[in-house]
C-alpha positions as CSV (number, residue, x, y, z in Angstrom):
1,M,-32.3,-93.7,10.4
2,R,-33.5,-91.8,13.4
3,I,-37.1,-90.6,13.8
4,G,-37.4,-87.2,12.0
5,T,-34.7,-87.9,9.5
6,E,-35.7,-86.9,5.9
7,F,-34.6,-88.8,2.8
8,Q,-35.1,-89.1,-0.9
9,C,-36.3,-92.4,-2.5
10,E,-38.2,-94.2,-5.2
11,V,-40.9,-96.7,-4.2
12,E,-40.1,-100.1,-5.5
13,T,-43.2,-102.2,-4.7
14,C,-46.2,-102.5,-2.5
15,A,-46.1,-104.9,0.5
16,L,-49.0,-107.1,1.5
17,G,-51.0,-104.6,3.5
18,G,-50.7,-101.8,1.0
19,D,-47.6,-99.9,2.1
20,G,-45.1,-98.9,-0.4
21,I,-41.5,-100.2,0.1
22,A,-38.4,-98.2,-0.6
23,R,-34.7,-98.9,0.2
24,V,-32.3,-96.1,1.3
25,D,-28.7,-97.1,1.9
26,G,-29.8,-100.7,2.3
27,E,-32.5,-99.9,4.9
28,V,-36.1,-101.1,4.2
29,I,-38.7,-98.3,4.7
30,F,-42.5,-98.7,4.6
31,L,-44.4,-95.7,3.2
32,P,-48.2,-95.8,3.5
33,G,-50.2,-94.2,0.7
34,T,-47.5,-94.6,-1.9
35,L,-47.3,-96.6,-5.2
36,P,-44.5,-98.3,-7.1
37,G,-42.4,-95.9,-9.2
38,E,-43.2,-92.8,-7.2
39,K,-40.3,-90.5,-6.2
40,L,-40.6,-88.5,-3.0
41,I,-39.0,-87.0,0.0
42,G,-40.0,-88.9,3.2
43,R,-39.6,-88.5,6.9
44,I,-38.9,-91.4,9.4
45,T,-41.8,-91.8,11.9
46,A,-40.8,-95.1,13.6
47,E,-37.7,-97.2,13.9
48,K,-37.9,-101.0,14.1
49,K,-35.1,-103.7,14.3
50,N,-35.2,-104.6,10.6
51,F,-37.1,-101.7,9.0
52,S,-38.4,-98.2,9.5
53,R,-41.8,-96.5,8.8
54,A,-42.1,-93.1,7.2
55,E,-44.5,-90.5,5.9
56,V,-44.4,-88.5,2.7
57,V,-43.1,-84.9,2.9
58,R,-43.7,-84.2,-0.7
59,F,-43.7,-86.0,-4.1
60,G,-41.2,-85.5,-6.8
61,G,-43.1,-87.8,-9.2
62,K,-46.4,-89.5,-8.9
63,S,-47.6,-92.8,-10.4
64,P,-49.9,-92.6,-13.4
65,H,-52.1,-95.1,-11.5
66,R,-52.7,-92.6,-8.7
67,I,-56.3,-91.3,-8.4
68,D,-58.2,-89.1,-6.0
69,P,-59.2,-91.3,-3.0
70,G,-62.6,-89.6,-2.8
71,C,-63.1,-90.4,0.9
72,R,-62.5,-87.9,3.7
73,Y,-61.6,-90.7,6.1
74,F,-58.8,-92.0,3.9
75,G,-55.5,-92.0,5.8
76,R,-57.2,-92.2,9.2
77,C,-59.5,-95.2,8.7
78,P,-57.4,-98.4,8.6
79,G,-59.9,-100.2,6.3
80,C,-59.0,-98.9,2.9
81,C,-55.4,-98.7,1.7
82,Y,-55.8,-98.6,-2.1
83,L,-58.4,-95.8,-2.6
84,H,-55.5,-93.7,-4.1
85,A,-54.9,-96.4,-6.8
86,D,-57.0,-97.2,-9.8
87,Y,-58.9,-100.5,-9.3
88,L,-57.3,-102.7,-12.0
89,Y,-53.8,-101.6,-10.8
90,E,-54.7,-102.5,-7.2
91,T,-55.8,-105.9,-8.4
92,A,-52.5,-106.4,-10.3
93,L,-50.5,-105.4,-7.2
94,K,-52.3,-108.1,-5.2
95,Q,-51.5,-110.7,-7.8
96,R,-47.8,-109.7,-7.6
97,Q,-47.9,-109.9,-3.8
98,M,-49.3,-113.4,-3.9
99,L,-46.8,-114.7,-6.5
100,D,-43.9,-113.1,-4.5
101,M,-45.1,-114.8,-1.3
102,M,-45.3,-118.2,-3.1
103,K,-41.8,-117.8,-4.5
104,A,-40.4,-116.7,-1.2
105,A,-41.9,-119.7,0.5
106,G,-40.6,-122.1,-2.2
107,I,-44.1,-123.0,-3.4
108,S,-43.6,-124.7,-6.7
109,F,-46.1,-124.2,-9.5
110,E,-46.4,-124.2,-13.3
111,E,-46.9,-120.8,-14.8
112,S,-50.0,-122.2,-16.6
113,A,-51.6,-122.9,-13.2
114,I,-51.8,-119.1,-12.5
115,A,-54.9,-117.4,-13.8
116,E,-55.3,-113.7,-14.4
117,P,-56.7,-112.0,-11.3
118,F,-60.4,-111.4,-11.1
119,A,-61.7,-107.9,-10.2
120,P,-65.4,-108.1,-9.2
121,E,-67.6,-105.1,-10.0
122,P,-68.3,-102.6,-8.4
123,P,-65.2,-101.7,-6.5
124,L,-67.2,-99.4,-4.2
125,G,-70.6,-99.9,-2.5
126,Y,-70.2,-103.7,-2.6
127,R,-70.2,-104.7,1.1
128,N,-73.4,-106.2,2.3
129,K,-72.3,-106.1,5.9
130,I,-70.5,-103.5,8.1
131,V,-69.9,-103.4,11.8
132,L,-69.7,-100.0,13.6
133,H,-68.5,-99.4,17.2
134,T,-69.4,-96.9,19.9
135,H,-66.9,-94.9,21.9
136,K,-67.9,-92.1,24.3
137,V,-65.5,-89.4,25.3
138,R,-66.5,-86.6,27.7
139,G,-70.1,-86.8,26.7
140,E,-69.5,-87.0,23.0
141,T,-70.4,-90.2,21.1
142,F,-68.2,-91.5,18.3
143,F,-69.9,-94.1,16.1
144,G,-67.8,-95.7,13.4
145,Y,-64.7,-97.9,12.8
146,V,-62.1,-98.9,15.3
147,M,-58.7,-97.4,14.4
148,A,-55.3,-99.1,14.2
149,D,-54.7,-98.7,17.9
150,N,-57.7,-100.9,18.6
151,M,-59.0,-98.3,21.1
152,T,-60.1,-95.1,19.4
153,V,-63.1,-94.9,17.1
154,T,-63.4,-92.5,14.1
155,D,-66.9,-91.2,13.6
156,I,-68.3,-92.5,10.2
157,E,-71.2,-90.8,8.5
158,A,-70.9,-93.0,5.4
159,C,-68.6,-95.7,4.2
160,P,-67.7,-95.9,0.5
161,L,-67.4,-99.6,0.7
162,A,-70.9,-100.2,2.1
163,H,-73.9,-100.8,-0.1
164,P,-75.8,-97.6,-0.7
165,E,-78.8,-98.9,1.1
166,I,-76.7,-99.5,4.2
167,N,-75.4,-95.9,4.0
168,A,-79.0,-94.7,3.7
169,E,-80.0,-96.6,6.8
170,L,-77.0,-95.3,8.7
171,A,-77.9,-91.7,7.7
172,R,-81.4,-92.3,9.0
173,L,-80.2,-93.6,12.3
174,R,-77.6,-90.9,12.8
175,A,-80.4,-88.3,12.4
176,D,-82.4,-90.0,15.1
177,K,-81.3,-88.5,18.5
178,G,-83.1,-91.4,20.2
179,F,-80.9,-93.9,18.5
180,F,-77.7,-92.1,19.5
181,H,-78.8,-91.9,23.1
182,S,-79.4,-95.7,23.1
183,L,-75.7,-96.4,22.2
184,H,-73.5,-97.4,25.1
185,E,-69.7,-97.5,25.4
186,G,-68.3,-100.5,23.6
187,M,-71.6,-101.3,21.8
188,S,-71.3,-102.6,18.3
189,V,-74.0,-102.3,15.6
190,T,-74.1,-104.7,12.6
191,F,-75.7,-103.6,9.4
192,R,-76.6,-106.4,7.0
193,R,-78.2,-106.1,3.6
194,T,-79.7,-108.7,1.1
195,E,-81.7,-108.2,-2.1
196,R,-84.7,-110.0,-0.6
197,D,-84.6,-108.5,3.0
198,G,-83.3,-105.0,2.5
199,V,-81.2,-103.7,5.4
200,K,-81.4,-105.1,8.9
201,F,-79.3,-104.1,11.9
202,W,-78.8,-105.3,15.4
203,R,-76.8,-104.2,18.5
204,N,-74.0,-106.5,19.7
205,A,-75.2,-110.1,18.9
206,P,-78.4,-110.8,16.9
207,A,-81.4,-112.1,18.8
208,K,-81.7,-115.9,18.6
209,N,-85.3,-115.6,17.2
210,L,-84.4,-113.1,14.5
211,T,-85.7,-114.2,11.1
212,W,-83.0,-115.8,8.9
213,L,-81.8,-113.7,6.0
214,R,-82.2,-114.9,2.4
215,E,-79.2,-114.7,0.0
216,E,-79.5,-115.2,-3.7
217,T,-76.7,-117.2,-5.4
218,V,-75.9,-118.3,-8.9
219,F,-77.7,-121.6,-8.3
220,G,-80.6,-120.5,-6.0
221,E,-81.6,-119.0,-2.7
222,L,-80.0,-119.8,0.6
223,S,-81.1,-119.1,4.1
224,V,-78.5,-117.5,6.5
225,P,-78.8,-116.9,10.2
226,C,-78.1,-113.3,11.0
227,G,-75.0,-114.1,13.0
228,S,-73.5,-116.6,10.6
229,F,-70.8,-116.1,8.0
230,F,-71.6,-115.3,4.4
231,Q,-69.5,-113.6,1.7
232,V,-69.6,-109.8,2.1
233,N,-69.1,-109.2,-1.7
234,P,-71.9,-110.8,-3.7
235,A,-70.1,-110.5,-7.1
236,G,-66.9,-112.0,-5.6
237,G,-68.8,-114.7,-3.9
238,A,-70.5,-115.6,-7.2
239,R,-67.1,-115.9,-8.8
240,L,-65.9,-118.4,-6.2
241,V,-69.0,-120.5,-6.8
242,E,-68.7,-120.4,-10.5
243,R,-65.1,-121.6,-10.4
244,F,-66.0,-124.3,-8.0
245,L,-68.8,-125.5,-10.3
246,E,-66.4,-125.6,-13.2
247,V,-64.4,-128.1,-11.1
248,V,-67.5,-130.1,-10.2
249,E,-68.6,-130.4,-13.8
250,R,-65.1,-131.4,-15.0
251,L,-64.6,-134.1,-12.3
252,N,-68.2,-135.2,-12.0
253,P,-67.6,-136.5,-8.4
254,R,-69.9,-138.9,-6.7
255,R,-69.3,-137.2,-3.3
256,V,-68.4,-133.7,-2.2
257,I,-67.1,-133.0,1.3
258,D,-67.6,-129.4,2.3
259,L,-65.4,-128.6,5.3
260,Y,-65.9,-125.3,7.2
261,A,-69.2,-125.3,5.3
262,G,-71.0,-122.4,6.9
263,V,-74.6,-122.4,5.7
264,G,-73.7,-125.0,3.0
265,L,-72.8,-122.7,0.1
266,F,-70.5,-125.1,-1.8
267,G,-72.3,-128.2,-0.8
268,C,-75.6,-126.8,-2.1
269,A,-73.8,-125.6,-5.3
270,A,-72.6,-129.2,-5.9
271,A,-76.1,-130.6,-5.1
272,S,-77.6,-128.2,-7.7
273,R,-75.4,-129.9,-10.3
274,G,-76.6,-133.4,-9.4
275,V,-73.7,-134.6,-7.1
276,P,-75.5,-137.5,-5.4
277,E,-73.7,-137.4,-2.0
278,I,-72.9,-134.3,0.1
279,L,-71.2,-134.2,3.5
280,A,-71.1,-130.7,5.1
281,V,-69.1,-130.1,8.3
282,E,-69.5,-126.9,10.3
283,S,-68.6,-126.1,13.9
284,D,-71.1,-123.3,14.4
285,G,-74.4,-124.7,15.4
286,A,-76.6,-122.1,13.9
287,A,-74.8,-122.3,10.5
288,A,-74.9,-126.1,10.6
289,E,-78.7,-126.0,11.2
290,A,-79.0,-123.6,8.2
291,A,-76.8,-125.9,6.1
292,K,-79.1,-128.8,6.9
293,Y,-82.2,-126.7,5.9
294,N,-80.5,-125.5,2.7
295,L,-79.3,-128.9,1.6
296,G,-82.8,-130.2,2.3
297,K,-84.1,-128.2,-0.7
298,F,-82.3,-130.5,-3.0
299,V,-84.5,-133.6,-2.5
300,S,-82.6,-135.8,-4.9
301,T,-79.4,-135.5,-2.9
302,S,-78.2,-137.6,0.0
303,A,-76.9,-135.0,2.3
304,R,-75.4,-135.2,5.8
305,V,-74.5,-132.3,8.0
306,V,-72.0,-132.7,10.9
307,A,-71.8,-130.0,13.5
308,G,-68.3,-130.6,14.6
309,D,-64.5,-130.4,14.1
310,A,-63.3,-130.4,10.5
311,A,-60.2,-132.5,11.2
312,E,-62.2,-135.2,13.0
313,A,-64.7,-135.4,10.2
314,L,-61.9,-135.6,7.7
315,A,-60.3,-138.5,9.5
316,E,-63.5,-140.5,9.1
317,A,-64.4,-139.3,5.6
318,G,-60.9,-139.7,4.1
319,R,-60.8,-143.5,4.5
320,G,-61.4,-145.8,1.6
321,T,-59.4,-145.7,-1.6
322,D,-62.3,-146.4,-4.0
323,E,-64.6,-143.8,-2.4
324,A,-61.8,-141.3,-2.1
325,A,-61.1,-141.4,-5.8
326,S,-64.6,-140.2,-6.6
327,T,-64.6,-137.5,-3.9
328,L,-64.0,-133.8,-4.2
329,L,-63.0,-132.0,-1.0
330,V,-63.7,-128.3,-0.7
331,V,-62.4,-126.2,2.2
332,D,-63.0,-122.6,3.0
333,P,-61.5,-122.1,6.4
334,P,-61.3,-118.9,8.6
335,R,-58.3,-116.6,8.4
336,T,-56.3,-119.0,10.6
337,G,-56.3,-121.6,7.8
338,L,-56.3,-125.3,8.2
339,S,-55.4,-126.7,11.5
340,G,-52.2,-128.9,11.7
341,K,-54.4,-131.9,12.5
342,A,-56.7,-131.2,9.4
343,V,-53.6,-131.0,7.1
344,K,-52.2,-134.2,8.6
345,E,-55.5,-136.1,8.1
346,L,-55.8,-134.8,4.6
347,C,-52.3,-135.7,3.5
348,G,-52.7,-139.1,5.2
349,S,-56.0,-139.8,3.5
350,S,-56.7,-141.3,0.0
351,L,-58.4,-138.1,-1.2
352,R,-57.0,-136.9,-4.5
353,H,-59.1,-133.8,-5.4
354,L,-59.1,-130.6,-3.3
355,V,-60.5,-127.1,-3.8
356,Y,-59.0,-124.7,-1.2
357,I,-60.5,-121.3,-0.9
358,S,-58.7,-118.8,1.4
359,C,-59.1,-115.3,2.6
360,N,-55.6,-115.1,4.1
361,P,-52.6,-115.6,1.7
362,A,-50.2,-116.0,4.6
363,T,-51.9,-119.0,6.1
364,W,-52.7,-120.4,2.7
365,T,-49.0,-120.3,1.8
366,R,-48.1,-122.1,5.0
367,D,-50.7,-124.8,4.2
368,A,-49.7,-125.0,0.6
369,A,-46.2,-126.0,1.6
370,R,-47.7,-128.8,3.8
371,L,-49.9,-130.0,1.0
372,I,-47.0,-130.2,-1.4
373,R,-45.1,-132.3,1.1
374,G,-48.2,-134.5,1.3
375,G,-48.1,-135.2,-2.5
376,F,-50.5,-132.6,-3.7
377,V,-49.8,-130.5,-6.8
378,L,-51.3,-127.0,-7.5
379,R,-53.5,-127.3,-10.6
380,Q,-54.9,-123.7,-10.7
381,L,-54.9,-120.5,-8.6
382,E,-56.9,-117.4,-9.1
383,V,-56.7,-114.2,-7.1
384,V,-60.2,-112.9,-6.5
385,N,-60.2,-109.3,-5.3
386,M,-63.0,-110.0,-3.0
387,F,-62.3,-106.9,-0.8
388,P,-61.6,-104.0,-3.2
389,R,-59.7,-100.9,-1.9
390,T,-58.6,-102.9,1.2
391,E,-55.4,-104.9,1.7
392,H,-57.4,-108.2,1.6
393,F,-58.2,-110.6,-1.2
394,E,-59.4,-114.1,-1.7
395,L,-57.8,-117.2,-3.3
396,F,-59.4,-119.9,-5.3
397,T,-57.1,-122.9,-5.7
398,E,-57.4,-126.4,-7.0
399,W,-55.1,-129.2,-6.0
400,V,-54.7,-132.8,-7.3
401,R,-52.7,-135.8,-6.2
402,N,-52.0,-139.0,-8.2
């Protein structure tokens, strides 16, 4: 259909990313801000080769799961795409998206391996970190989130996803004319909050001598360099650790290898349960230093931290059938997933037990197909709605190989 054409439809499902999907005369149409079952009149806004995009002209029937978004930036800010849906329904939609992706990719699994999705509370005010950007236009300063065009910035007075203490600090700074005058074009400001440290912020990159943050976990306190990765949703992060510890307690491994270890979250969790040998591998130098410090708190554990490439460390650590049988490998890679070399080394190793945590279902699905070809079987999968109201979610998966 041409741009501007109006049509009637019923939304069938929600795609990964949050847009509703409808089909009109065989044509796939994406409709932002809609939910399955809704009937509406739409208008085409963009034509692509295999699909079109459209906007809602008016609804004929709305979903019973539709709620008031409660945010004046909704529809402009690209961060939230489910503020118009009740939280449990959003979580169920993400579960369905994941299962559909697996089936489309031919990922085999037993129904008993799929857990009910987990929805951490609260769904708003959970983020312990946000990054705002500066854009100046004709003497006016915009301070907020970058829009979908990757150029413009929408001025943000408060974000419903940010912890209330972060929003309070943001309001204080916005009221300070001196702070606004100190912002330069392209400058980013990171806000970070922990229970122990309160709210800290820094412009662009944190100073190297900035005091490390202290994060409370289900097994104890960890130190985190300001510029290093840590889960932005404490309740969701706690769920991942709890599920991991369930695996540790069931398998009782002699050794845990923590690849993409960050500050040592999962290695330290394993050490807290008495695993006698930990190997943590992290490419970021500051995070690796923190992992060494954090693991050092567990004096009864033999811990080694390698600041290097995960695939190379895996090539060395995966040798030895006897040792591999008593080893649990845990990986929590960035959104790009496992490198081809890492998957090759893993599948060619003697390792039998794997926990794969992912924040990107697309790259996880790609890697899952490779793991299956390498002889691994999916034992359990849980969708953790780590990023409520946004398109993103986390996966906790366990794999075994005979």
